[in-house]
C-alpha positions as CSV (number, residue, x, y, z in Angstrom):
1,M,-19.5,-6.8,19.9
2,S,-22.2,-5.1,21.7
3,S,-24.4,-2.4,20.2
4,K,-22.9,0.0,22.7
5,F,-19.3,-0.8,21.7
6,R,-20.3,-0.3,18.2
7,C,-21.9,2.9,18.6
8,L,-18.8,4.2,20.7
9,R,-16.3,3.1,18.0
10,T,-18.3,4.6,15.2
11,A,-18.6,7.9,17.2
12,R,-14.8,8.1,17.7
13,L,-14.2,7.3,14.0
14,A,-16.7,10.0,12.9
15,A,-14.7,12.5,15.0
16,R,-11.5,11.5,13.4
17,H,-12.6,12.3,10.0
18,P,-15.2,15.1,10.4
19,C,-14.7,16.5,6.8
20,R,-14.8,13.2,4.9
21,R,-18.5,13.3,4.3
22,S,-19.8,15.5,1.6
23,F,-23.2,16.1,-0.2
24,A,-21.6,15.3,-3.6
25,S,-23.9,14.9,-6.6
26,A,-25.2,11.4,-7.6
27,A,-23.1,11.6,-10.7
28,S,-19.9,12.2,-8.8
29,N,-20.7,9.4,-6.4
30,R,-20.9,7.0,-9.2
31,S,-17.7,8.3,-10.7
32,A,-16.0,7.7,-7.5
33,A,-17.4,4.4,-6.9
34,D,-16.0,3.2,-10.4
35,Y,-12.5,4.0,-9.4
36,V,-10.2,1.5,-7.6
37,R,-6.8,2.6,-6.2
38,I,-4.0,0.0,-6.7
39,V,-1.2,0.2,-4.2
40,E,1.8,-1.4,-6.0
41,V,3.8,-3.4,-3.4
42,G,6.2,-5.1,-5.7
43,P,9.4,-3.2,-4.9
44,R,9.0,-3.9,-1.1
45,D,6.7,-6.7,-0.3
46,G,7.4,-8.3,-3.8
47,L,11.2,-8.3,-3.4
48,Q,11.8,-8.8,0.4
49,N,11.7,-12.7,0.2
50,E,14.1,-13.0,-2.9
51,K,17.1,-15.2,-1.9
52,R,19.3,-13.8,-4.4
53,S,20.8,-10.2,-3.9
54,I,19.1,-7.6,-6.1
55,P,21.2,-4.7,-7.4
56,V,19.7,-1.4,-6.1
57,A,19.9,-0.2,-9.6
58,T,17.4,-2.8,-10.7
59,K,15.2,-1.7,-7.8
60,I,15.2,1.7,-8.7
61,E,14.6,0.8,-12.3
62,L,11.5,-1.2,-11.3
63,I,10.0,1.7,-9.5
64,E,10.8,4.1,-12.3
65,R,9.1,1.8,-14.7
66,L,6.0,1.4,-12.4
67,A,5.8,5.4,-12.0
68,R,5.0,5.6,-15.8
69,T,2.0,3.2,-15.8
70,G,-0.6,5.5,-14.2
71,L,-0.1,4.0,-10.6
72,R,-0.7,6.6,-7.8
73,T,1.0,4.6,-4.8
74,I,4.1,2.7,-4.8
75,E,5.6,0.9,-1.8
76,A,9.2,1.5,-2.4
77,G,11.2,0.1,0.6
78,S,11.6,-0.8,4.1
79,F,13.6,0.6,7.1
80,V,13.9,-2.9,8.7
81,S,17.1,-4.5,10.3
82,P,19.2,-5.9,7.3
83,K,19.9,-8.8,9.7
84,W,16.2,-9.9,9.4
85,T,15.4,-8.7,6.0
86,P,18.8,-8.3,3.9
87,Q,16.8,-7.5,0.8
88,M,15.7,-4.3,2.0
89,A,19.3,-3.1,3.2
90,N,19.6,-0.4,0.5
91,S,16.2,1.2,1.1
92,S,17.9,4.4,2.0
93,E,19.8,4.7,-1.2
94,I,16.3,4.2,-3.0
95,L,14.8,6.8,-0.8
96,E,17.6,9.3,-1.6
97,H,17.3,8.5,-5.2
98,I,13.5,9.3,-5.3
99,L,13.8,12.4,-3.3
100,R,16.7,13.6,-5.6
101,H,15.5,12.4,-8.9
102,P,11.8,11.9,-8.8
103,P,10.6,9.2,-11.2
104,I,8.9,10.5,-14.3
105,S,5.2,9.9,-14.0
106,P,1.7,11.3,-15.5
107,H,0.7,12.6,-12.0
108,P,2.1,12.9,-8.4
109,I,2.9,9.5,-6.7
110,S,3.0,8.7,-3.1
111,Y,5.8,6.4,-2.0
112,Q,5.3,4.4,1.1
113,W,8.3,3.3,3.5
114,L,7.8,0.5,5.8
115,L,8.9,1.2,9.4
116,P,9.1,-1.5,12.3
117,N,10.1,0.7,15.2
118,V,11.4,4.3,16.3
119,K,14.9,3.1,15.1
120,G,13.5,2.4,11.8
121,L,11.9,5.9,11.8
122,D,15.0,7.6,12.9
123,N,17.0,6.0,9.9
124,F,14.2,7.2,7.5
125,L,14.0,10.6,9.1
126,N,17.9,11.3,8.8
127,I,17.6,11.1,5.0
128,W,14.1,12.6,4.5
129,Q,14.5,15.5,6.7
130,A,18.0,16.5,5.2
131,H,16.3,16.5,1.9
132,V,13.4,18.7,3.1
133,S,16.0,21.0,4.8
134,S,18.2,21.3,1.8
135,K,15.2,21.9,-0.4
136,Q,14.1,24.7,1.8
137,D,17.6,26.3,1.9
138,Q,17.4,26.3,-1.9
139,Q,14.1,27.9,-1.9
140,D,15.2,30.6,0.6
141,A,18.2,31.4,-1.6
142,Y,16.6,31.5,-4.9
143,P,13.0,32.4,-4.6
144,T,10.9,31.1,-7.4
145,P,7.7,32.9,-8.9
146,P,4.3,31.4,-8.0
147,P,3.1,28.7,-10.2
148,S,0.8,29.3,-13.0
149,P,-3.0,29.0,-12.6
150,G,-3.9,25.1,-12.9
151,T,-0.3,24.0,-12.3
152,E,-0.3,21.2,-9.6
153,E,2.2,21.9,-7.0
154,G,3.6,18.9,-5.4
155,S,5.5,18.6,-1.9
156,T,6.9,15.8,0.2
157,L,4.7,17.3,3.1
158,D,1.6,17.3,0.9
159,T,-1.3,15.4,2.5
160,S,-4.1,17.0,0.6
161,S,-5.1,13.6,-0.6
162,Q,-6.1,12.3,2.7
163,N,-8.8,10.2,1.3
164,P,-6.9,7.6,-0.7
165,N,-10.2,6.5,-2.4
166,A,-10.8,9.9,-4.0
167,M,-11.5,9.9,-7.8
168,P,-8.2,11.2,-9.6
169,S,-8.3,14.1,-11.9
170,T,-7.5,13.5,-15.6
171,P,-3.6,12.9,-15.9
172,P,-1.6,15.4,-17.9
173,P,-0.9,14.4,-21.6
174,S,2.8,13.7,-21.1
175,P,4.6,12.3,-18.0
176,S,6.7,14.7,-15.9
177,P,9.1,14.3,-12.7
178,F,6.5,15.4,-10.0
179,P,7.9,15.8,-6.4
180,P,7.2,12.7,-4.7
181,K,4.6,12.4,-1.8
182,T,5.8,10.5,1.3
183,E,3.9,8.1,3.4
184,L,5.0,5.8,6.2
185,S,3.7,2.1,7.0
186,I,3.6,0.1,10.2
187,F,2.7,-3.5,10.7
188,T,1.4,-5.8,13.4
189,A,-0.5,-9.1,13.0
190,A,-3.8,-10.5,14.0
191,T,-2.2,-13.5,16.1
192,E,0.1,-13.5,18.9
193,T,2.4,-16.3,17.5
194,F,3.0,-14.5,14.2
195,T,3.5,-11.2,15.8
196,Q,6.3,-12.8,18.1
197,K,7.9,-14.7,15.1
198,N,7.8,-11.5,12.9
199,T,8.6,-8.7,15.4
200,N,9.7,-10.5,18.5
201,C,7.0,-8.8,20.6
202,S,3.3,-9.3,21.6
203,I,0.5,-7.4,19.8
204,A,0.1,-5.1,22.7
205,E,3.8,-4.3,22.7
206,S,3.8,-3.7,18.9
207,L,1.0,-1.2,19.4
208,A,3.0,0.6,22.1
209,R,6.0,0.8,19.8
210,F,3.7,2.5,17.2
211,E,2.8,5.4,19.5
212,P,5.9,7.6,19.1
213,I,6.0,6.8,15.5
214,M,2.3,8.0,15.0
215,S,3.1,11.0,17.1
216,R,6.3,12.1,15.1
217,A,4.5,11.3,11.8
218,K,1.7,13.6,12.8
219,E,4.1,16.3,13.8
220,L,5.5,16.2,10.3
221,S,2.3,15.7,8.6
222,L,3.4,12.4,7.3
223,P,0.3,10.0,6.5
224,V,0.6,6.4,8.1
225,R,-0.6,3.3,6.8
226,A,-1.0,0.3,9.3
227,Y,-0.7,-3.5,8.1
228,I,-2.6,-6.2,10.0
229,S,-0.9,-9.4,8.8
230,V,-2.4,-12.9,8.8
231,A,-5.9,-11.6,9.1
232,L,-7.4,-14.6,7.2
233,G,-5.2,-17.4,8.4
234,C,-2.0,-17.9,10.4
235,P,0.8,-20.2,9.5
236,Y,1.1,-21.0,13.3
237,E,-2.4,-20.8,14.6
238,G,-4.3,-22.0,11.6
239,P,-6.9,-20.8,9.1
240,D,-9.6,-19.6,11.6
241,V,-8.4,-16.3,12.8
242,D,-11.0,-14.6,15.0
243,P,-12.4,-11.5,12.7
244,H,-13.3,-9.7,15.9
245,K,-9.5,-9.5,16.9
246,V,-8.7,-8.1,13.5
247,A,-11.6,-5.5,13.9
248,E,-10.4,-4.7,17.3
249,L,-7.0,-3.9,16.1
250,A,-8.1,-2.0,13.3
251,V,-10.1,0.3,15.5
252,N,-7.2,0.6,17.9
253,L,-4.9,1.7,15.0
254,L,-7.3,4.2,13.6
255,E,-7.8,5.6,17.0
256,M,-4.0,5.8,17.4
257,G,-4.1,8.0,14.1
258,A,-3.5,5.6,11.3
259,D,-4.9,7.1,8.1
260,E,-5.4,3.7,6.4
261,I,-5.6,0.1,7.3
262,S,-4.3,-2.7,5.1
263,V,-5.8,-5.9,5.9
264,A,-3.6,-8.7,4.8
265,D,-4.3,-12.3,3.8
266,T,-0.4,-13.1,4.3
267,T,-0.8,-16.8,4.0
268,G,-3.5,-16.8,1.2
269,M,-5.8,-19.0,3.3
270,G,-8.6,-16.6,2.8
271,T,-11.8,-17.5,1.0
272,A,-14.9,-15.7,-0.3
273,L,-16.9,-16.7,2.8
274,K,-14.0,-15.7,5.3
275,T,-13.5,-12.5,3.4
276,A,-17.2,-11.4,3.5
277,D,-17.3,-12.5,7.3
278,L,-14.3,-10.3,8.0
279,L,-15.5,-7.2,6.2
280,K,-19.0,-7.5,7.8
281,T,-17.3,-7.6,11.3
282,L,-15.0,-4.7,10.5
283,A,-18.1,-2.7,9.4
284,A,-19.8,-3.7,12.6
285,A,-17.0,-2.4,14.6
286,G,-17.4,1.1,13.0
287,V,-14.5,0.9,10.4
288,E,-15.3,2.7,7.3
289,K,-14.8,1.2,4.0
290,S,-12.7,4.3,3.0
291,D,-10.2,3.5,5.9
292,L,-9.6,0.0,4.4
293,A,-7.3,-1.7,1.9
294,L,-7.2,-5.3,1.1
295,H,-3.9,-7.2,0.7
296,F,-4.3,-10.8,-0.8
297,H,-1.7,-13.3,-1.5
298,D,-2.5,-16.1,-4.0
299,T,-1.2,-19.3,-2.3
300,Y,-4.5,-21.1,-2.9
301,G,-5.6,-19.3,-6.1
302,Q,-8.4,-17.3,-4.4
303,A,-6.9,-13.8,-4.4
304,L,-9.1,-12.6,-7.4
305,V,-12.2,-14.2,-5.9
306,N,-11.6,-12.5,-2.6
307,S,-10.7,-9.3,-4.2
308,V,-14.2,-9.4,-6.2
309,V,-16.0,-10.1,-2.9
310,A,-14.3,-6.9,-1.4
311,L,-15.1,-4.9,-4.4
312,E,-18.7,-5.7,-4.2
313,F,-18.6,-5.0,-0.4
314,G,-17.4,-1.5,-1.5
315,I,-13.7,-1.6,-0.9
316,R,-11.8,0.5,-3.3
317,T,-8.3,0.2,-2.3
318,F,-6.3,-2.9,-3.0
319,D,-2.5,-4.1,-2.7
320,A,-0.8,-6.0,-5.6
321,A,2.8,-6.7,-6.9
322,V,3.6,-6.8,-10.5
323,G,4.3,-10.2,-11.9
324,G,2.9,-11.6,-8.8
325,L,6.2,-11.1,-6.9
326,G,6.4,-11.8,-3.2
327,G,6.1,-14.2,-0.4
328,C,6.6,-13.8,3.5
329,P,9.9,-15.0,5.2
330,Y,7.7,-15.7,8.5
331,S,4.9,-17.6,6.5
332,P,6.3,-20.9,5.1
333,G,4.8,-21.9,1.8
334,A,3.0,-18.6,1.2
335,T,3.4,-17.5,-2.5
336,G,3.4,-14.1,-3.9
337,N,1.0,-11.3,-3.9
338,V,-2.0,-11.3,-6.3
339,A,-0.3,-9.9,-9.4
340,T,-1.1,-6.3,-10.4
341,E,-1.8,-7.4,-13.9
342,D,-4.4,-9.9,-13.0
343,L,-6.1,-7.4,-10.6
344,V,-6.2,-4.6,-13.0
345,H,-7.5,-6.8,-15.8
346,C,-10.1,-8.3,-13.5
347,F,-11.3,-4.8,-12.4
348,H,-11.4,-3.4,-16.0
349,S,-13.3,-6.3,-17.1
350,L,-16.1,-5.4,-14.5
351,G,-16.2,-1.7,-15.5
352,A,-13.9,-0.3,-13.0
353,K,-11.2,2.4,-13.5
354,T,-7.7,2.0,-12.3
355,G,-5.8,4.4,-14.4
356,V,-3.2,2.0,-15.0
357,D,-1.7,1.2,-18.5
358,M,-2.2,-2.5,-18.7
359,E,0.2,-3.3,-21.5
360,M,2.9,-1.1,-19.9
361,L,2.3,-3.0,-16.6
362,A,2.4,-6.4,-18.5
363,G,5.9,-5.5,-19.9
364,I,7.3,-4.6,-16.6
365,G,6.0,-7.9,-15.0
366,E,7.8,-9.8,-17.7
367,W,10.9,-7.6,-17.3
368,I,11.5,-8.0,-13.6
369,S,10.5,-11.6,-13.6
370,G,13.4,-12.0,-16.0
371,E,15.8,-10.0,-13.9
372,L,15.0,-12.1,-10.9
373,G,15.4,-15.4,-12.8
374,R,12.0,-16.5,-11.9
375,A,8.5,-17.3,-13.7
376,N,6.1,-14.5,-14.4
377,E,3.1,-15.5,-12.4
378,S,0.7,-13.1,-13.9
379,R,-1.6,-14.8,-16.3
380,A,-3.3,-11.7,-17.5
381,G,0.1,-10.1,-18.0
382,K,1.3,-13.1,-20.3
383,A,-1.9,-13.2,-22.1
384,T,-1.7,-9.3,-22.8
385,L,1.9,-9.6,-24.0
386,A,1.1,-12.6,-26.2
387,R,-2.0,-10.6,-27.9
388,A,0.4,-7.6,-28.4
389,R,3.0,-9.7,-30.1
390,M,0.2,-11.2,-32.5
391,G,-0.9,-7.5,-33.4
């Protein structure tokens, strides 16, 4: 990219986030740099490719168990056509349950919902807005006193944590049912063939589909995350995806209003060198590190290596699925996401903080693997459980 193009992109991104940069103390900067945010995608991305029908009660229990571990973001479901992704057909029931009966957690949690198009958004809003309206009617009928000083007040419309990499405050001593925060997700891909296979449209058409979703989300103060699939290798076009194409997509999505870009190695073809090259290209295009999340699959056993490369580059948000759940129906041969347990163990061993209870997480990975009748793919999870049994 030309230097003029890079300068223009950087200026536009700076205009999008005028309040992000602050003159924090060196101690605060070190503290924030030590914290890594884990986005748990097991309940959606981890389950969508399972062939056997999973009861909605099991999906809800998985989310409720994960909520207790210290995770702050959980991808809970997807409003896609059940014709194409049958496993997500009961996401509306899960959304209703979370809104009416928020899972107990040590702090507020953001629940993400994947949308393919405006129809998916409408289906989501039918439930979400009805809940918001009902809640408002109750508040109008029975006014409540203001919260005591220091009490955290949650809301599904709360977007106070627009910087997803901000260092979390110390969690309360015992879990509580905090009102859930709500975020939306959209998805496109870095290659034309994969986009056609996945969404039956071109990349340009997928971006056009996002415009009304972005506009409506901003009206409702709902944050939007955007996925870029097959960023490090495509099952149809091969392992050498152009990083400049990924960067161009990322910039376009940010300029449209996306709050975060999750760059996904959907096939697991990524290597340390390719990951570093992609991150350098994104930076040269003016994409800030705080705008990015990395989403690695472990098909070739490189997910942890690539995660460490990204961590050293300054990325502080990573997607993962408990027990290594996952796979992609449009990427033949791709295995699951990097296991959340493995990622947490790796980052903790490097001195980073995630706020996640490793032993509790390991137990969940073992439990859900048993429920699905599949092997637990987390090495760190199995080792943690083995040590706990010996103790």
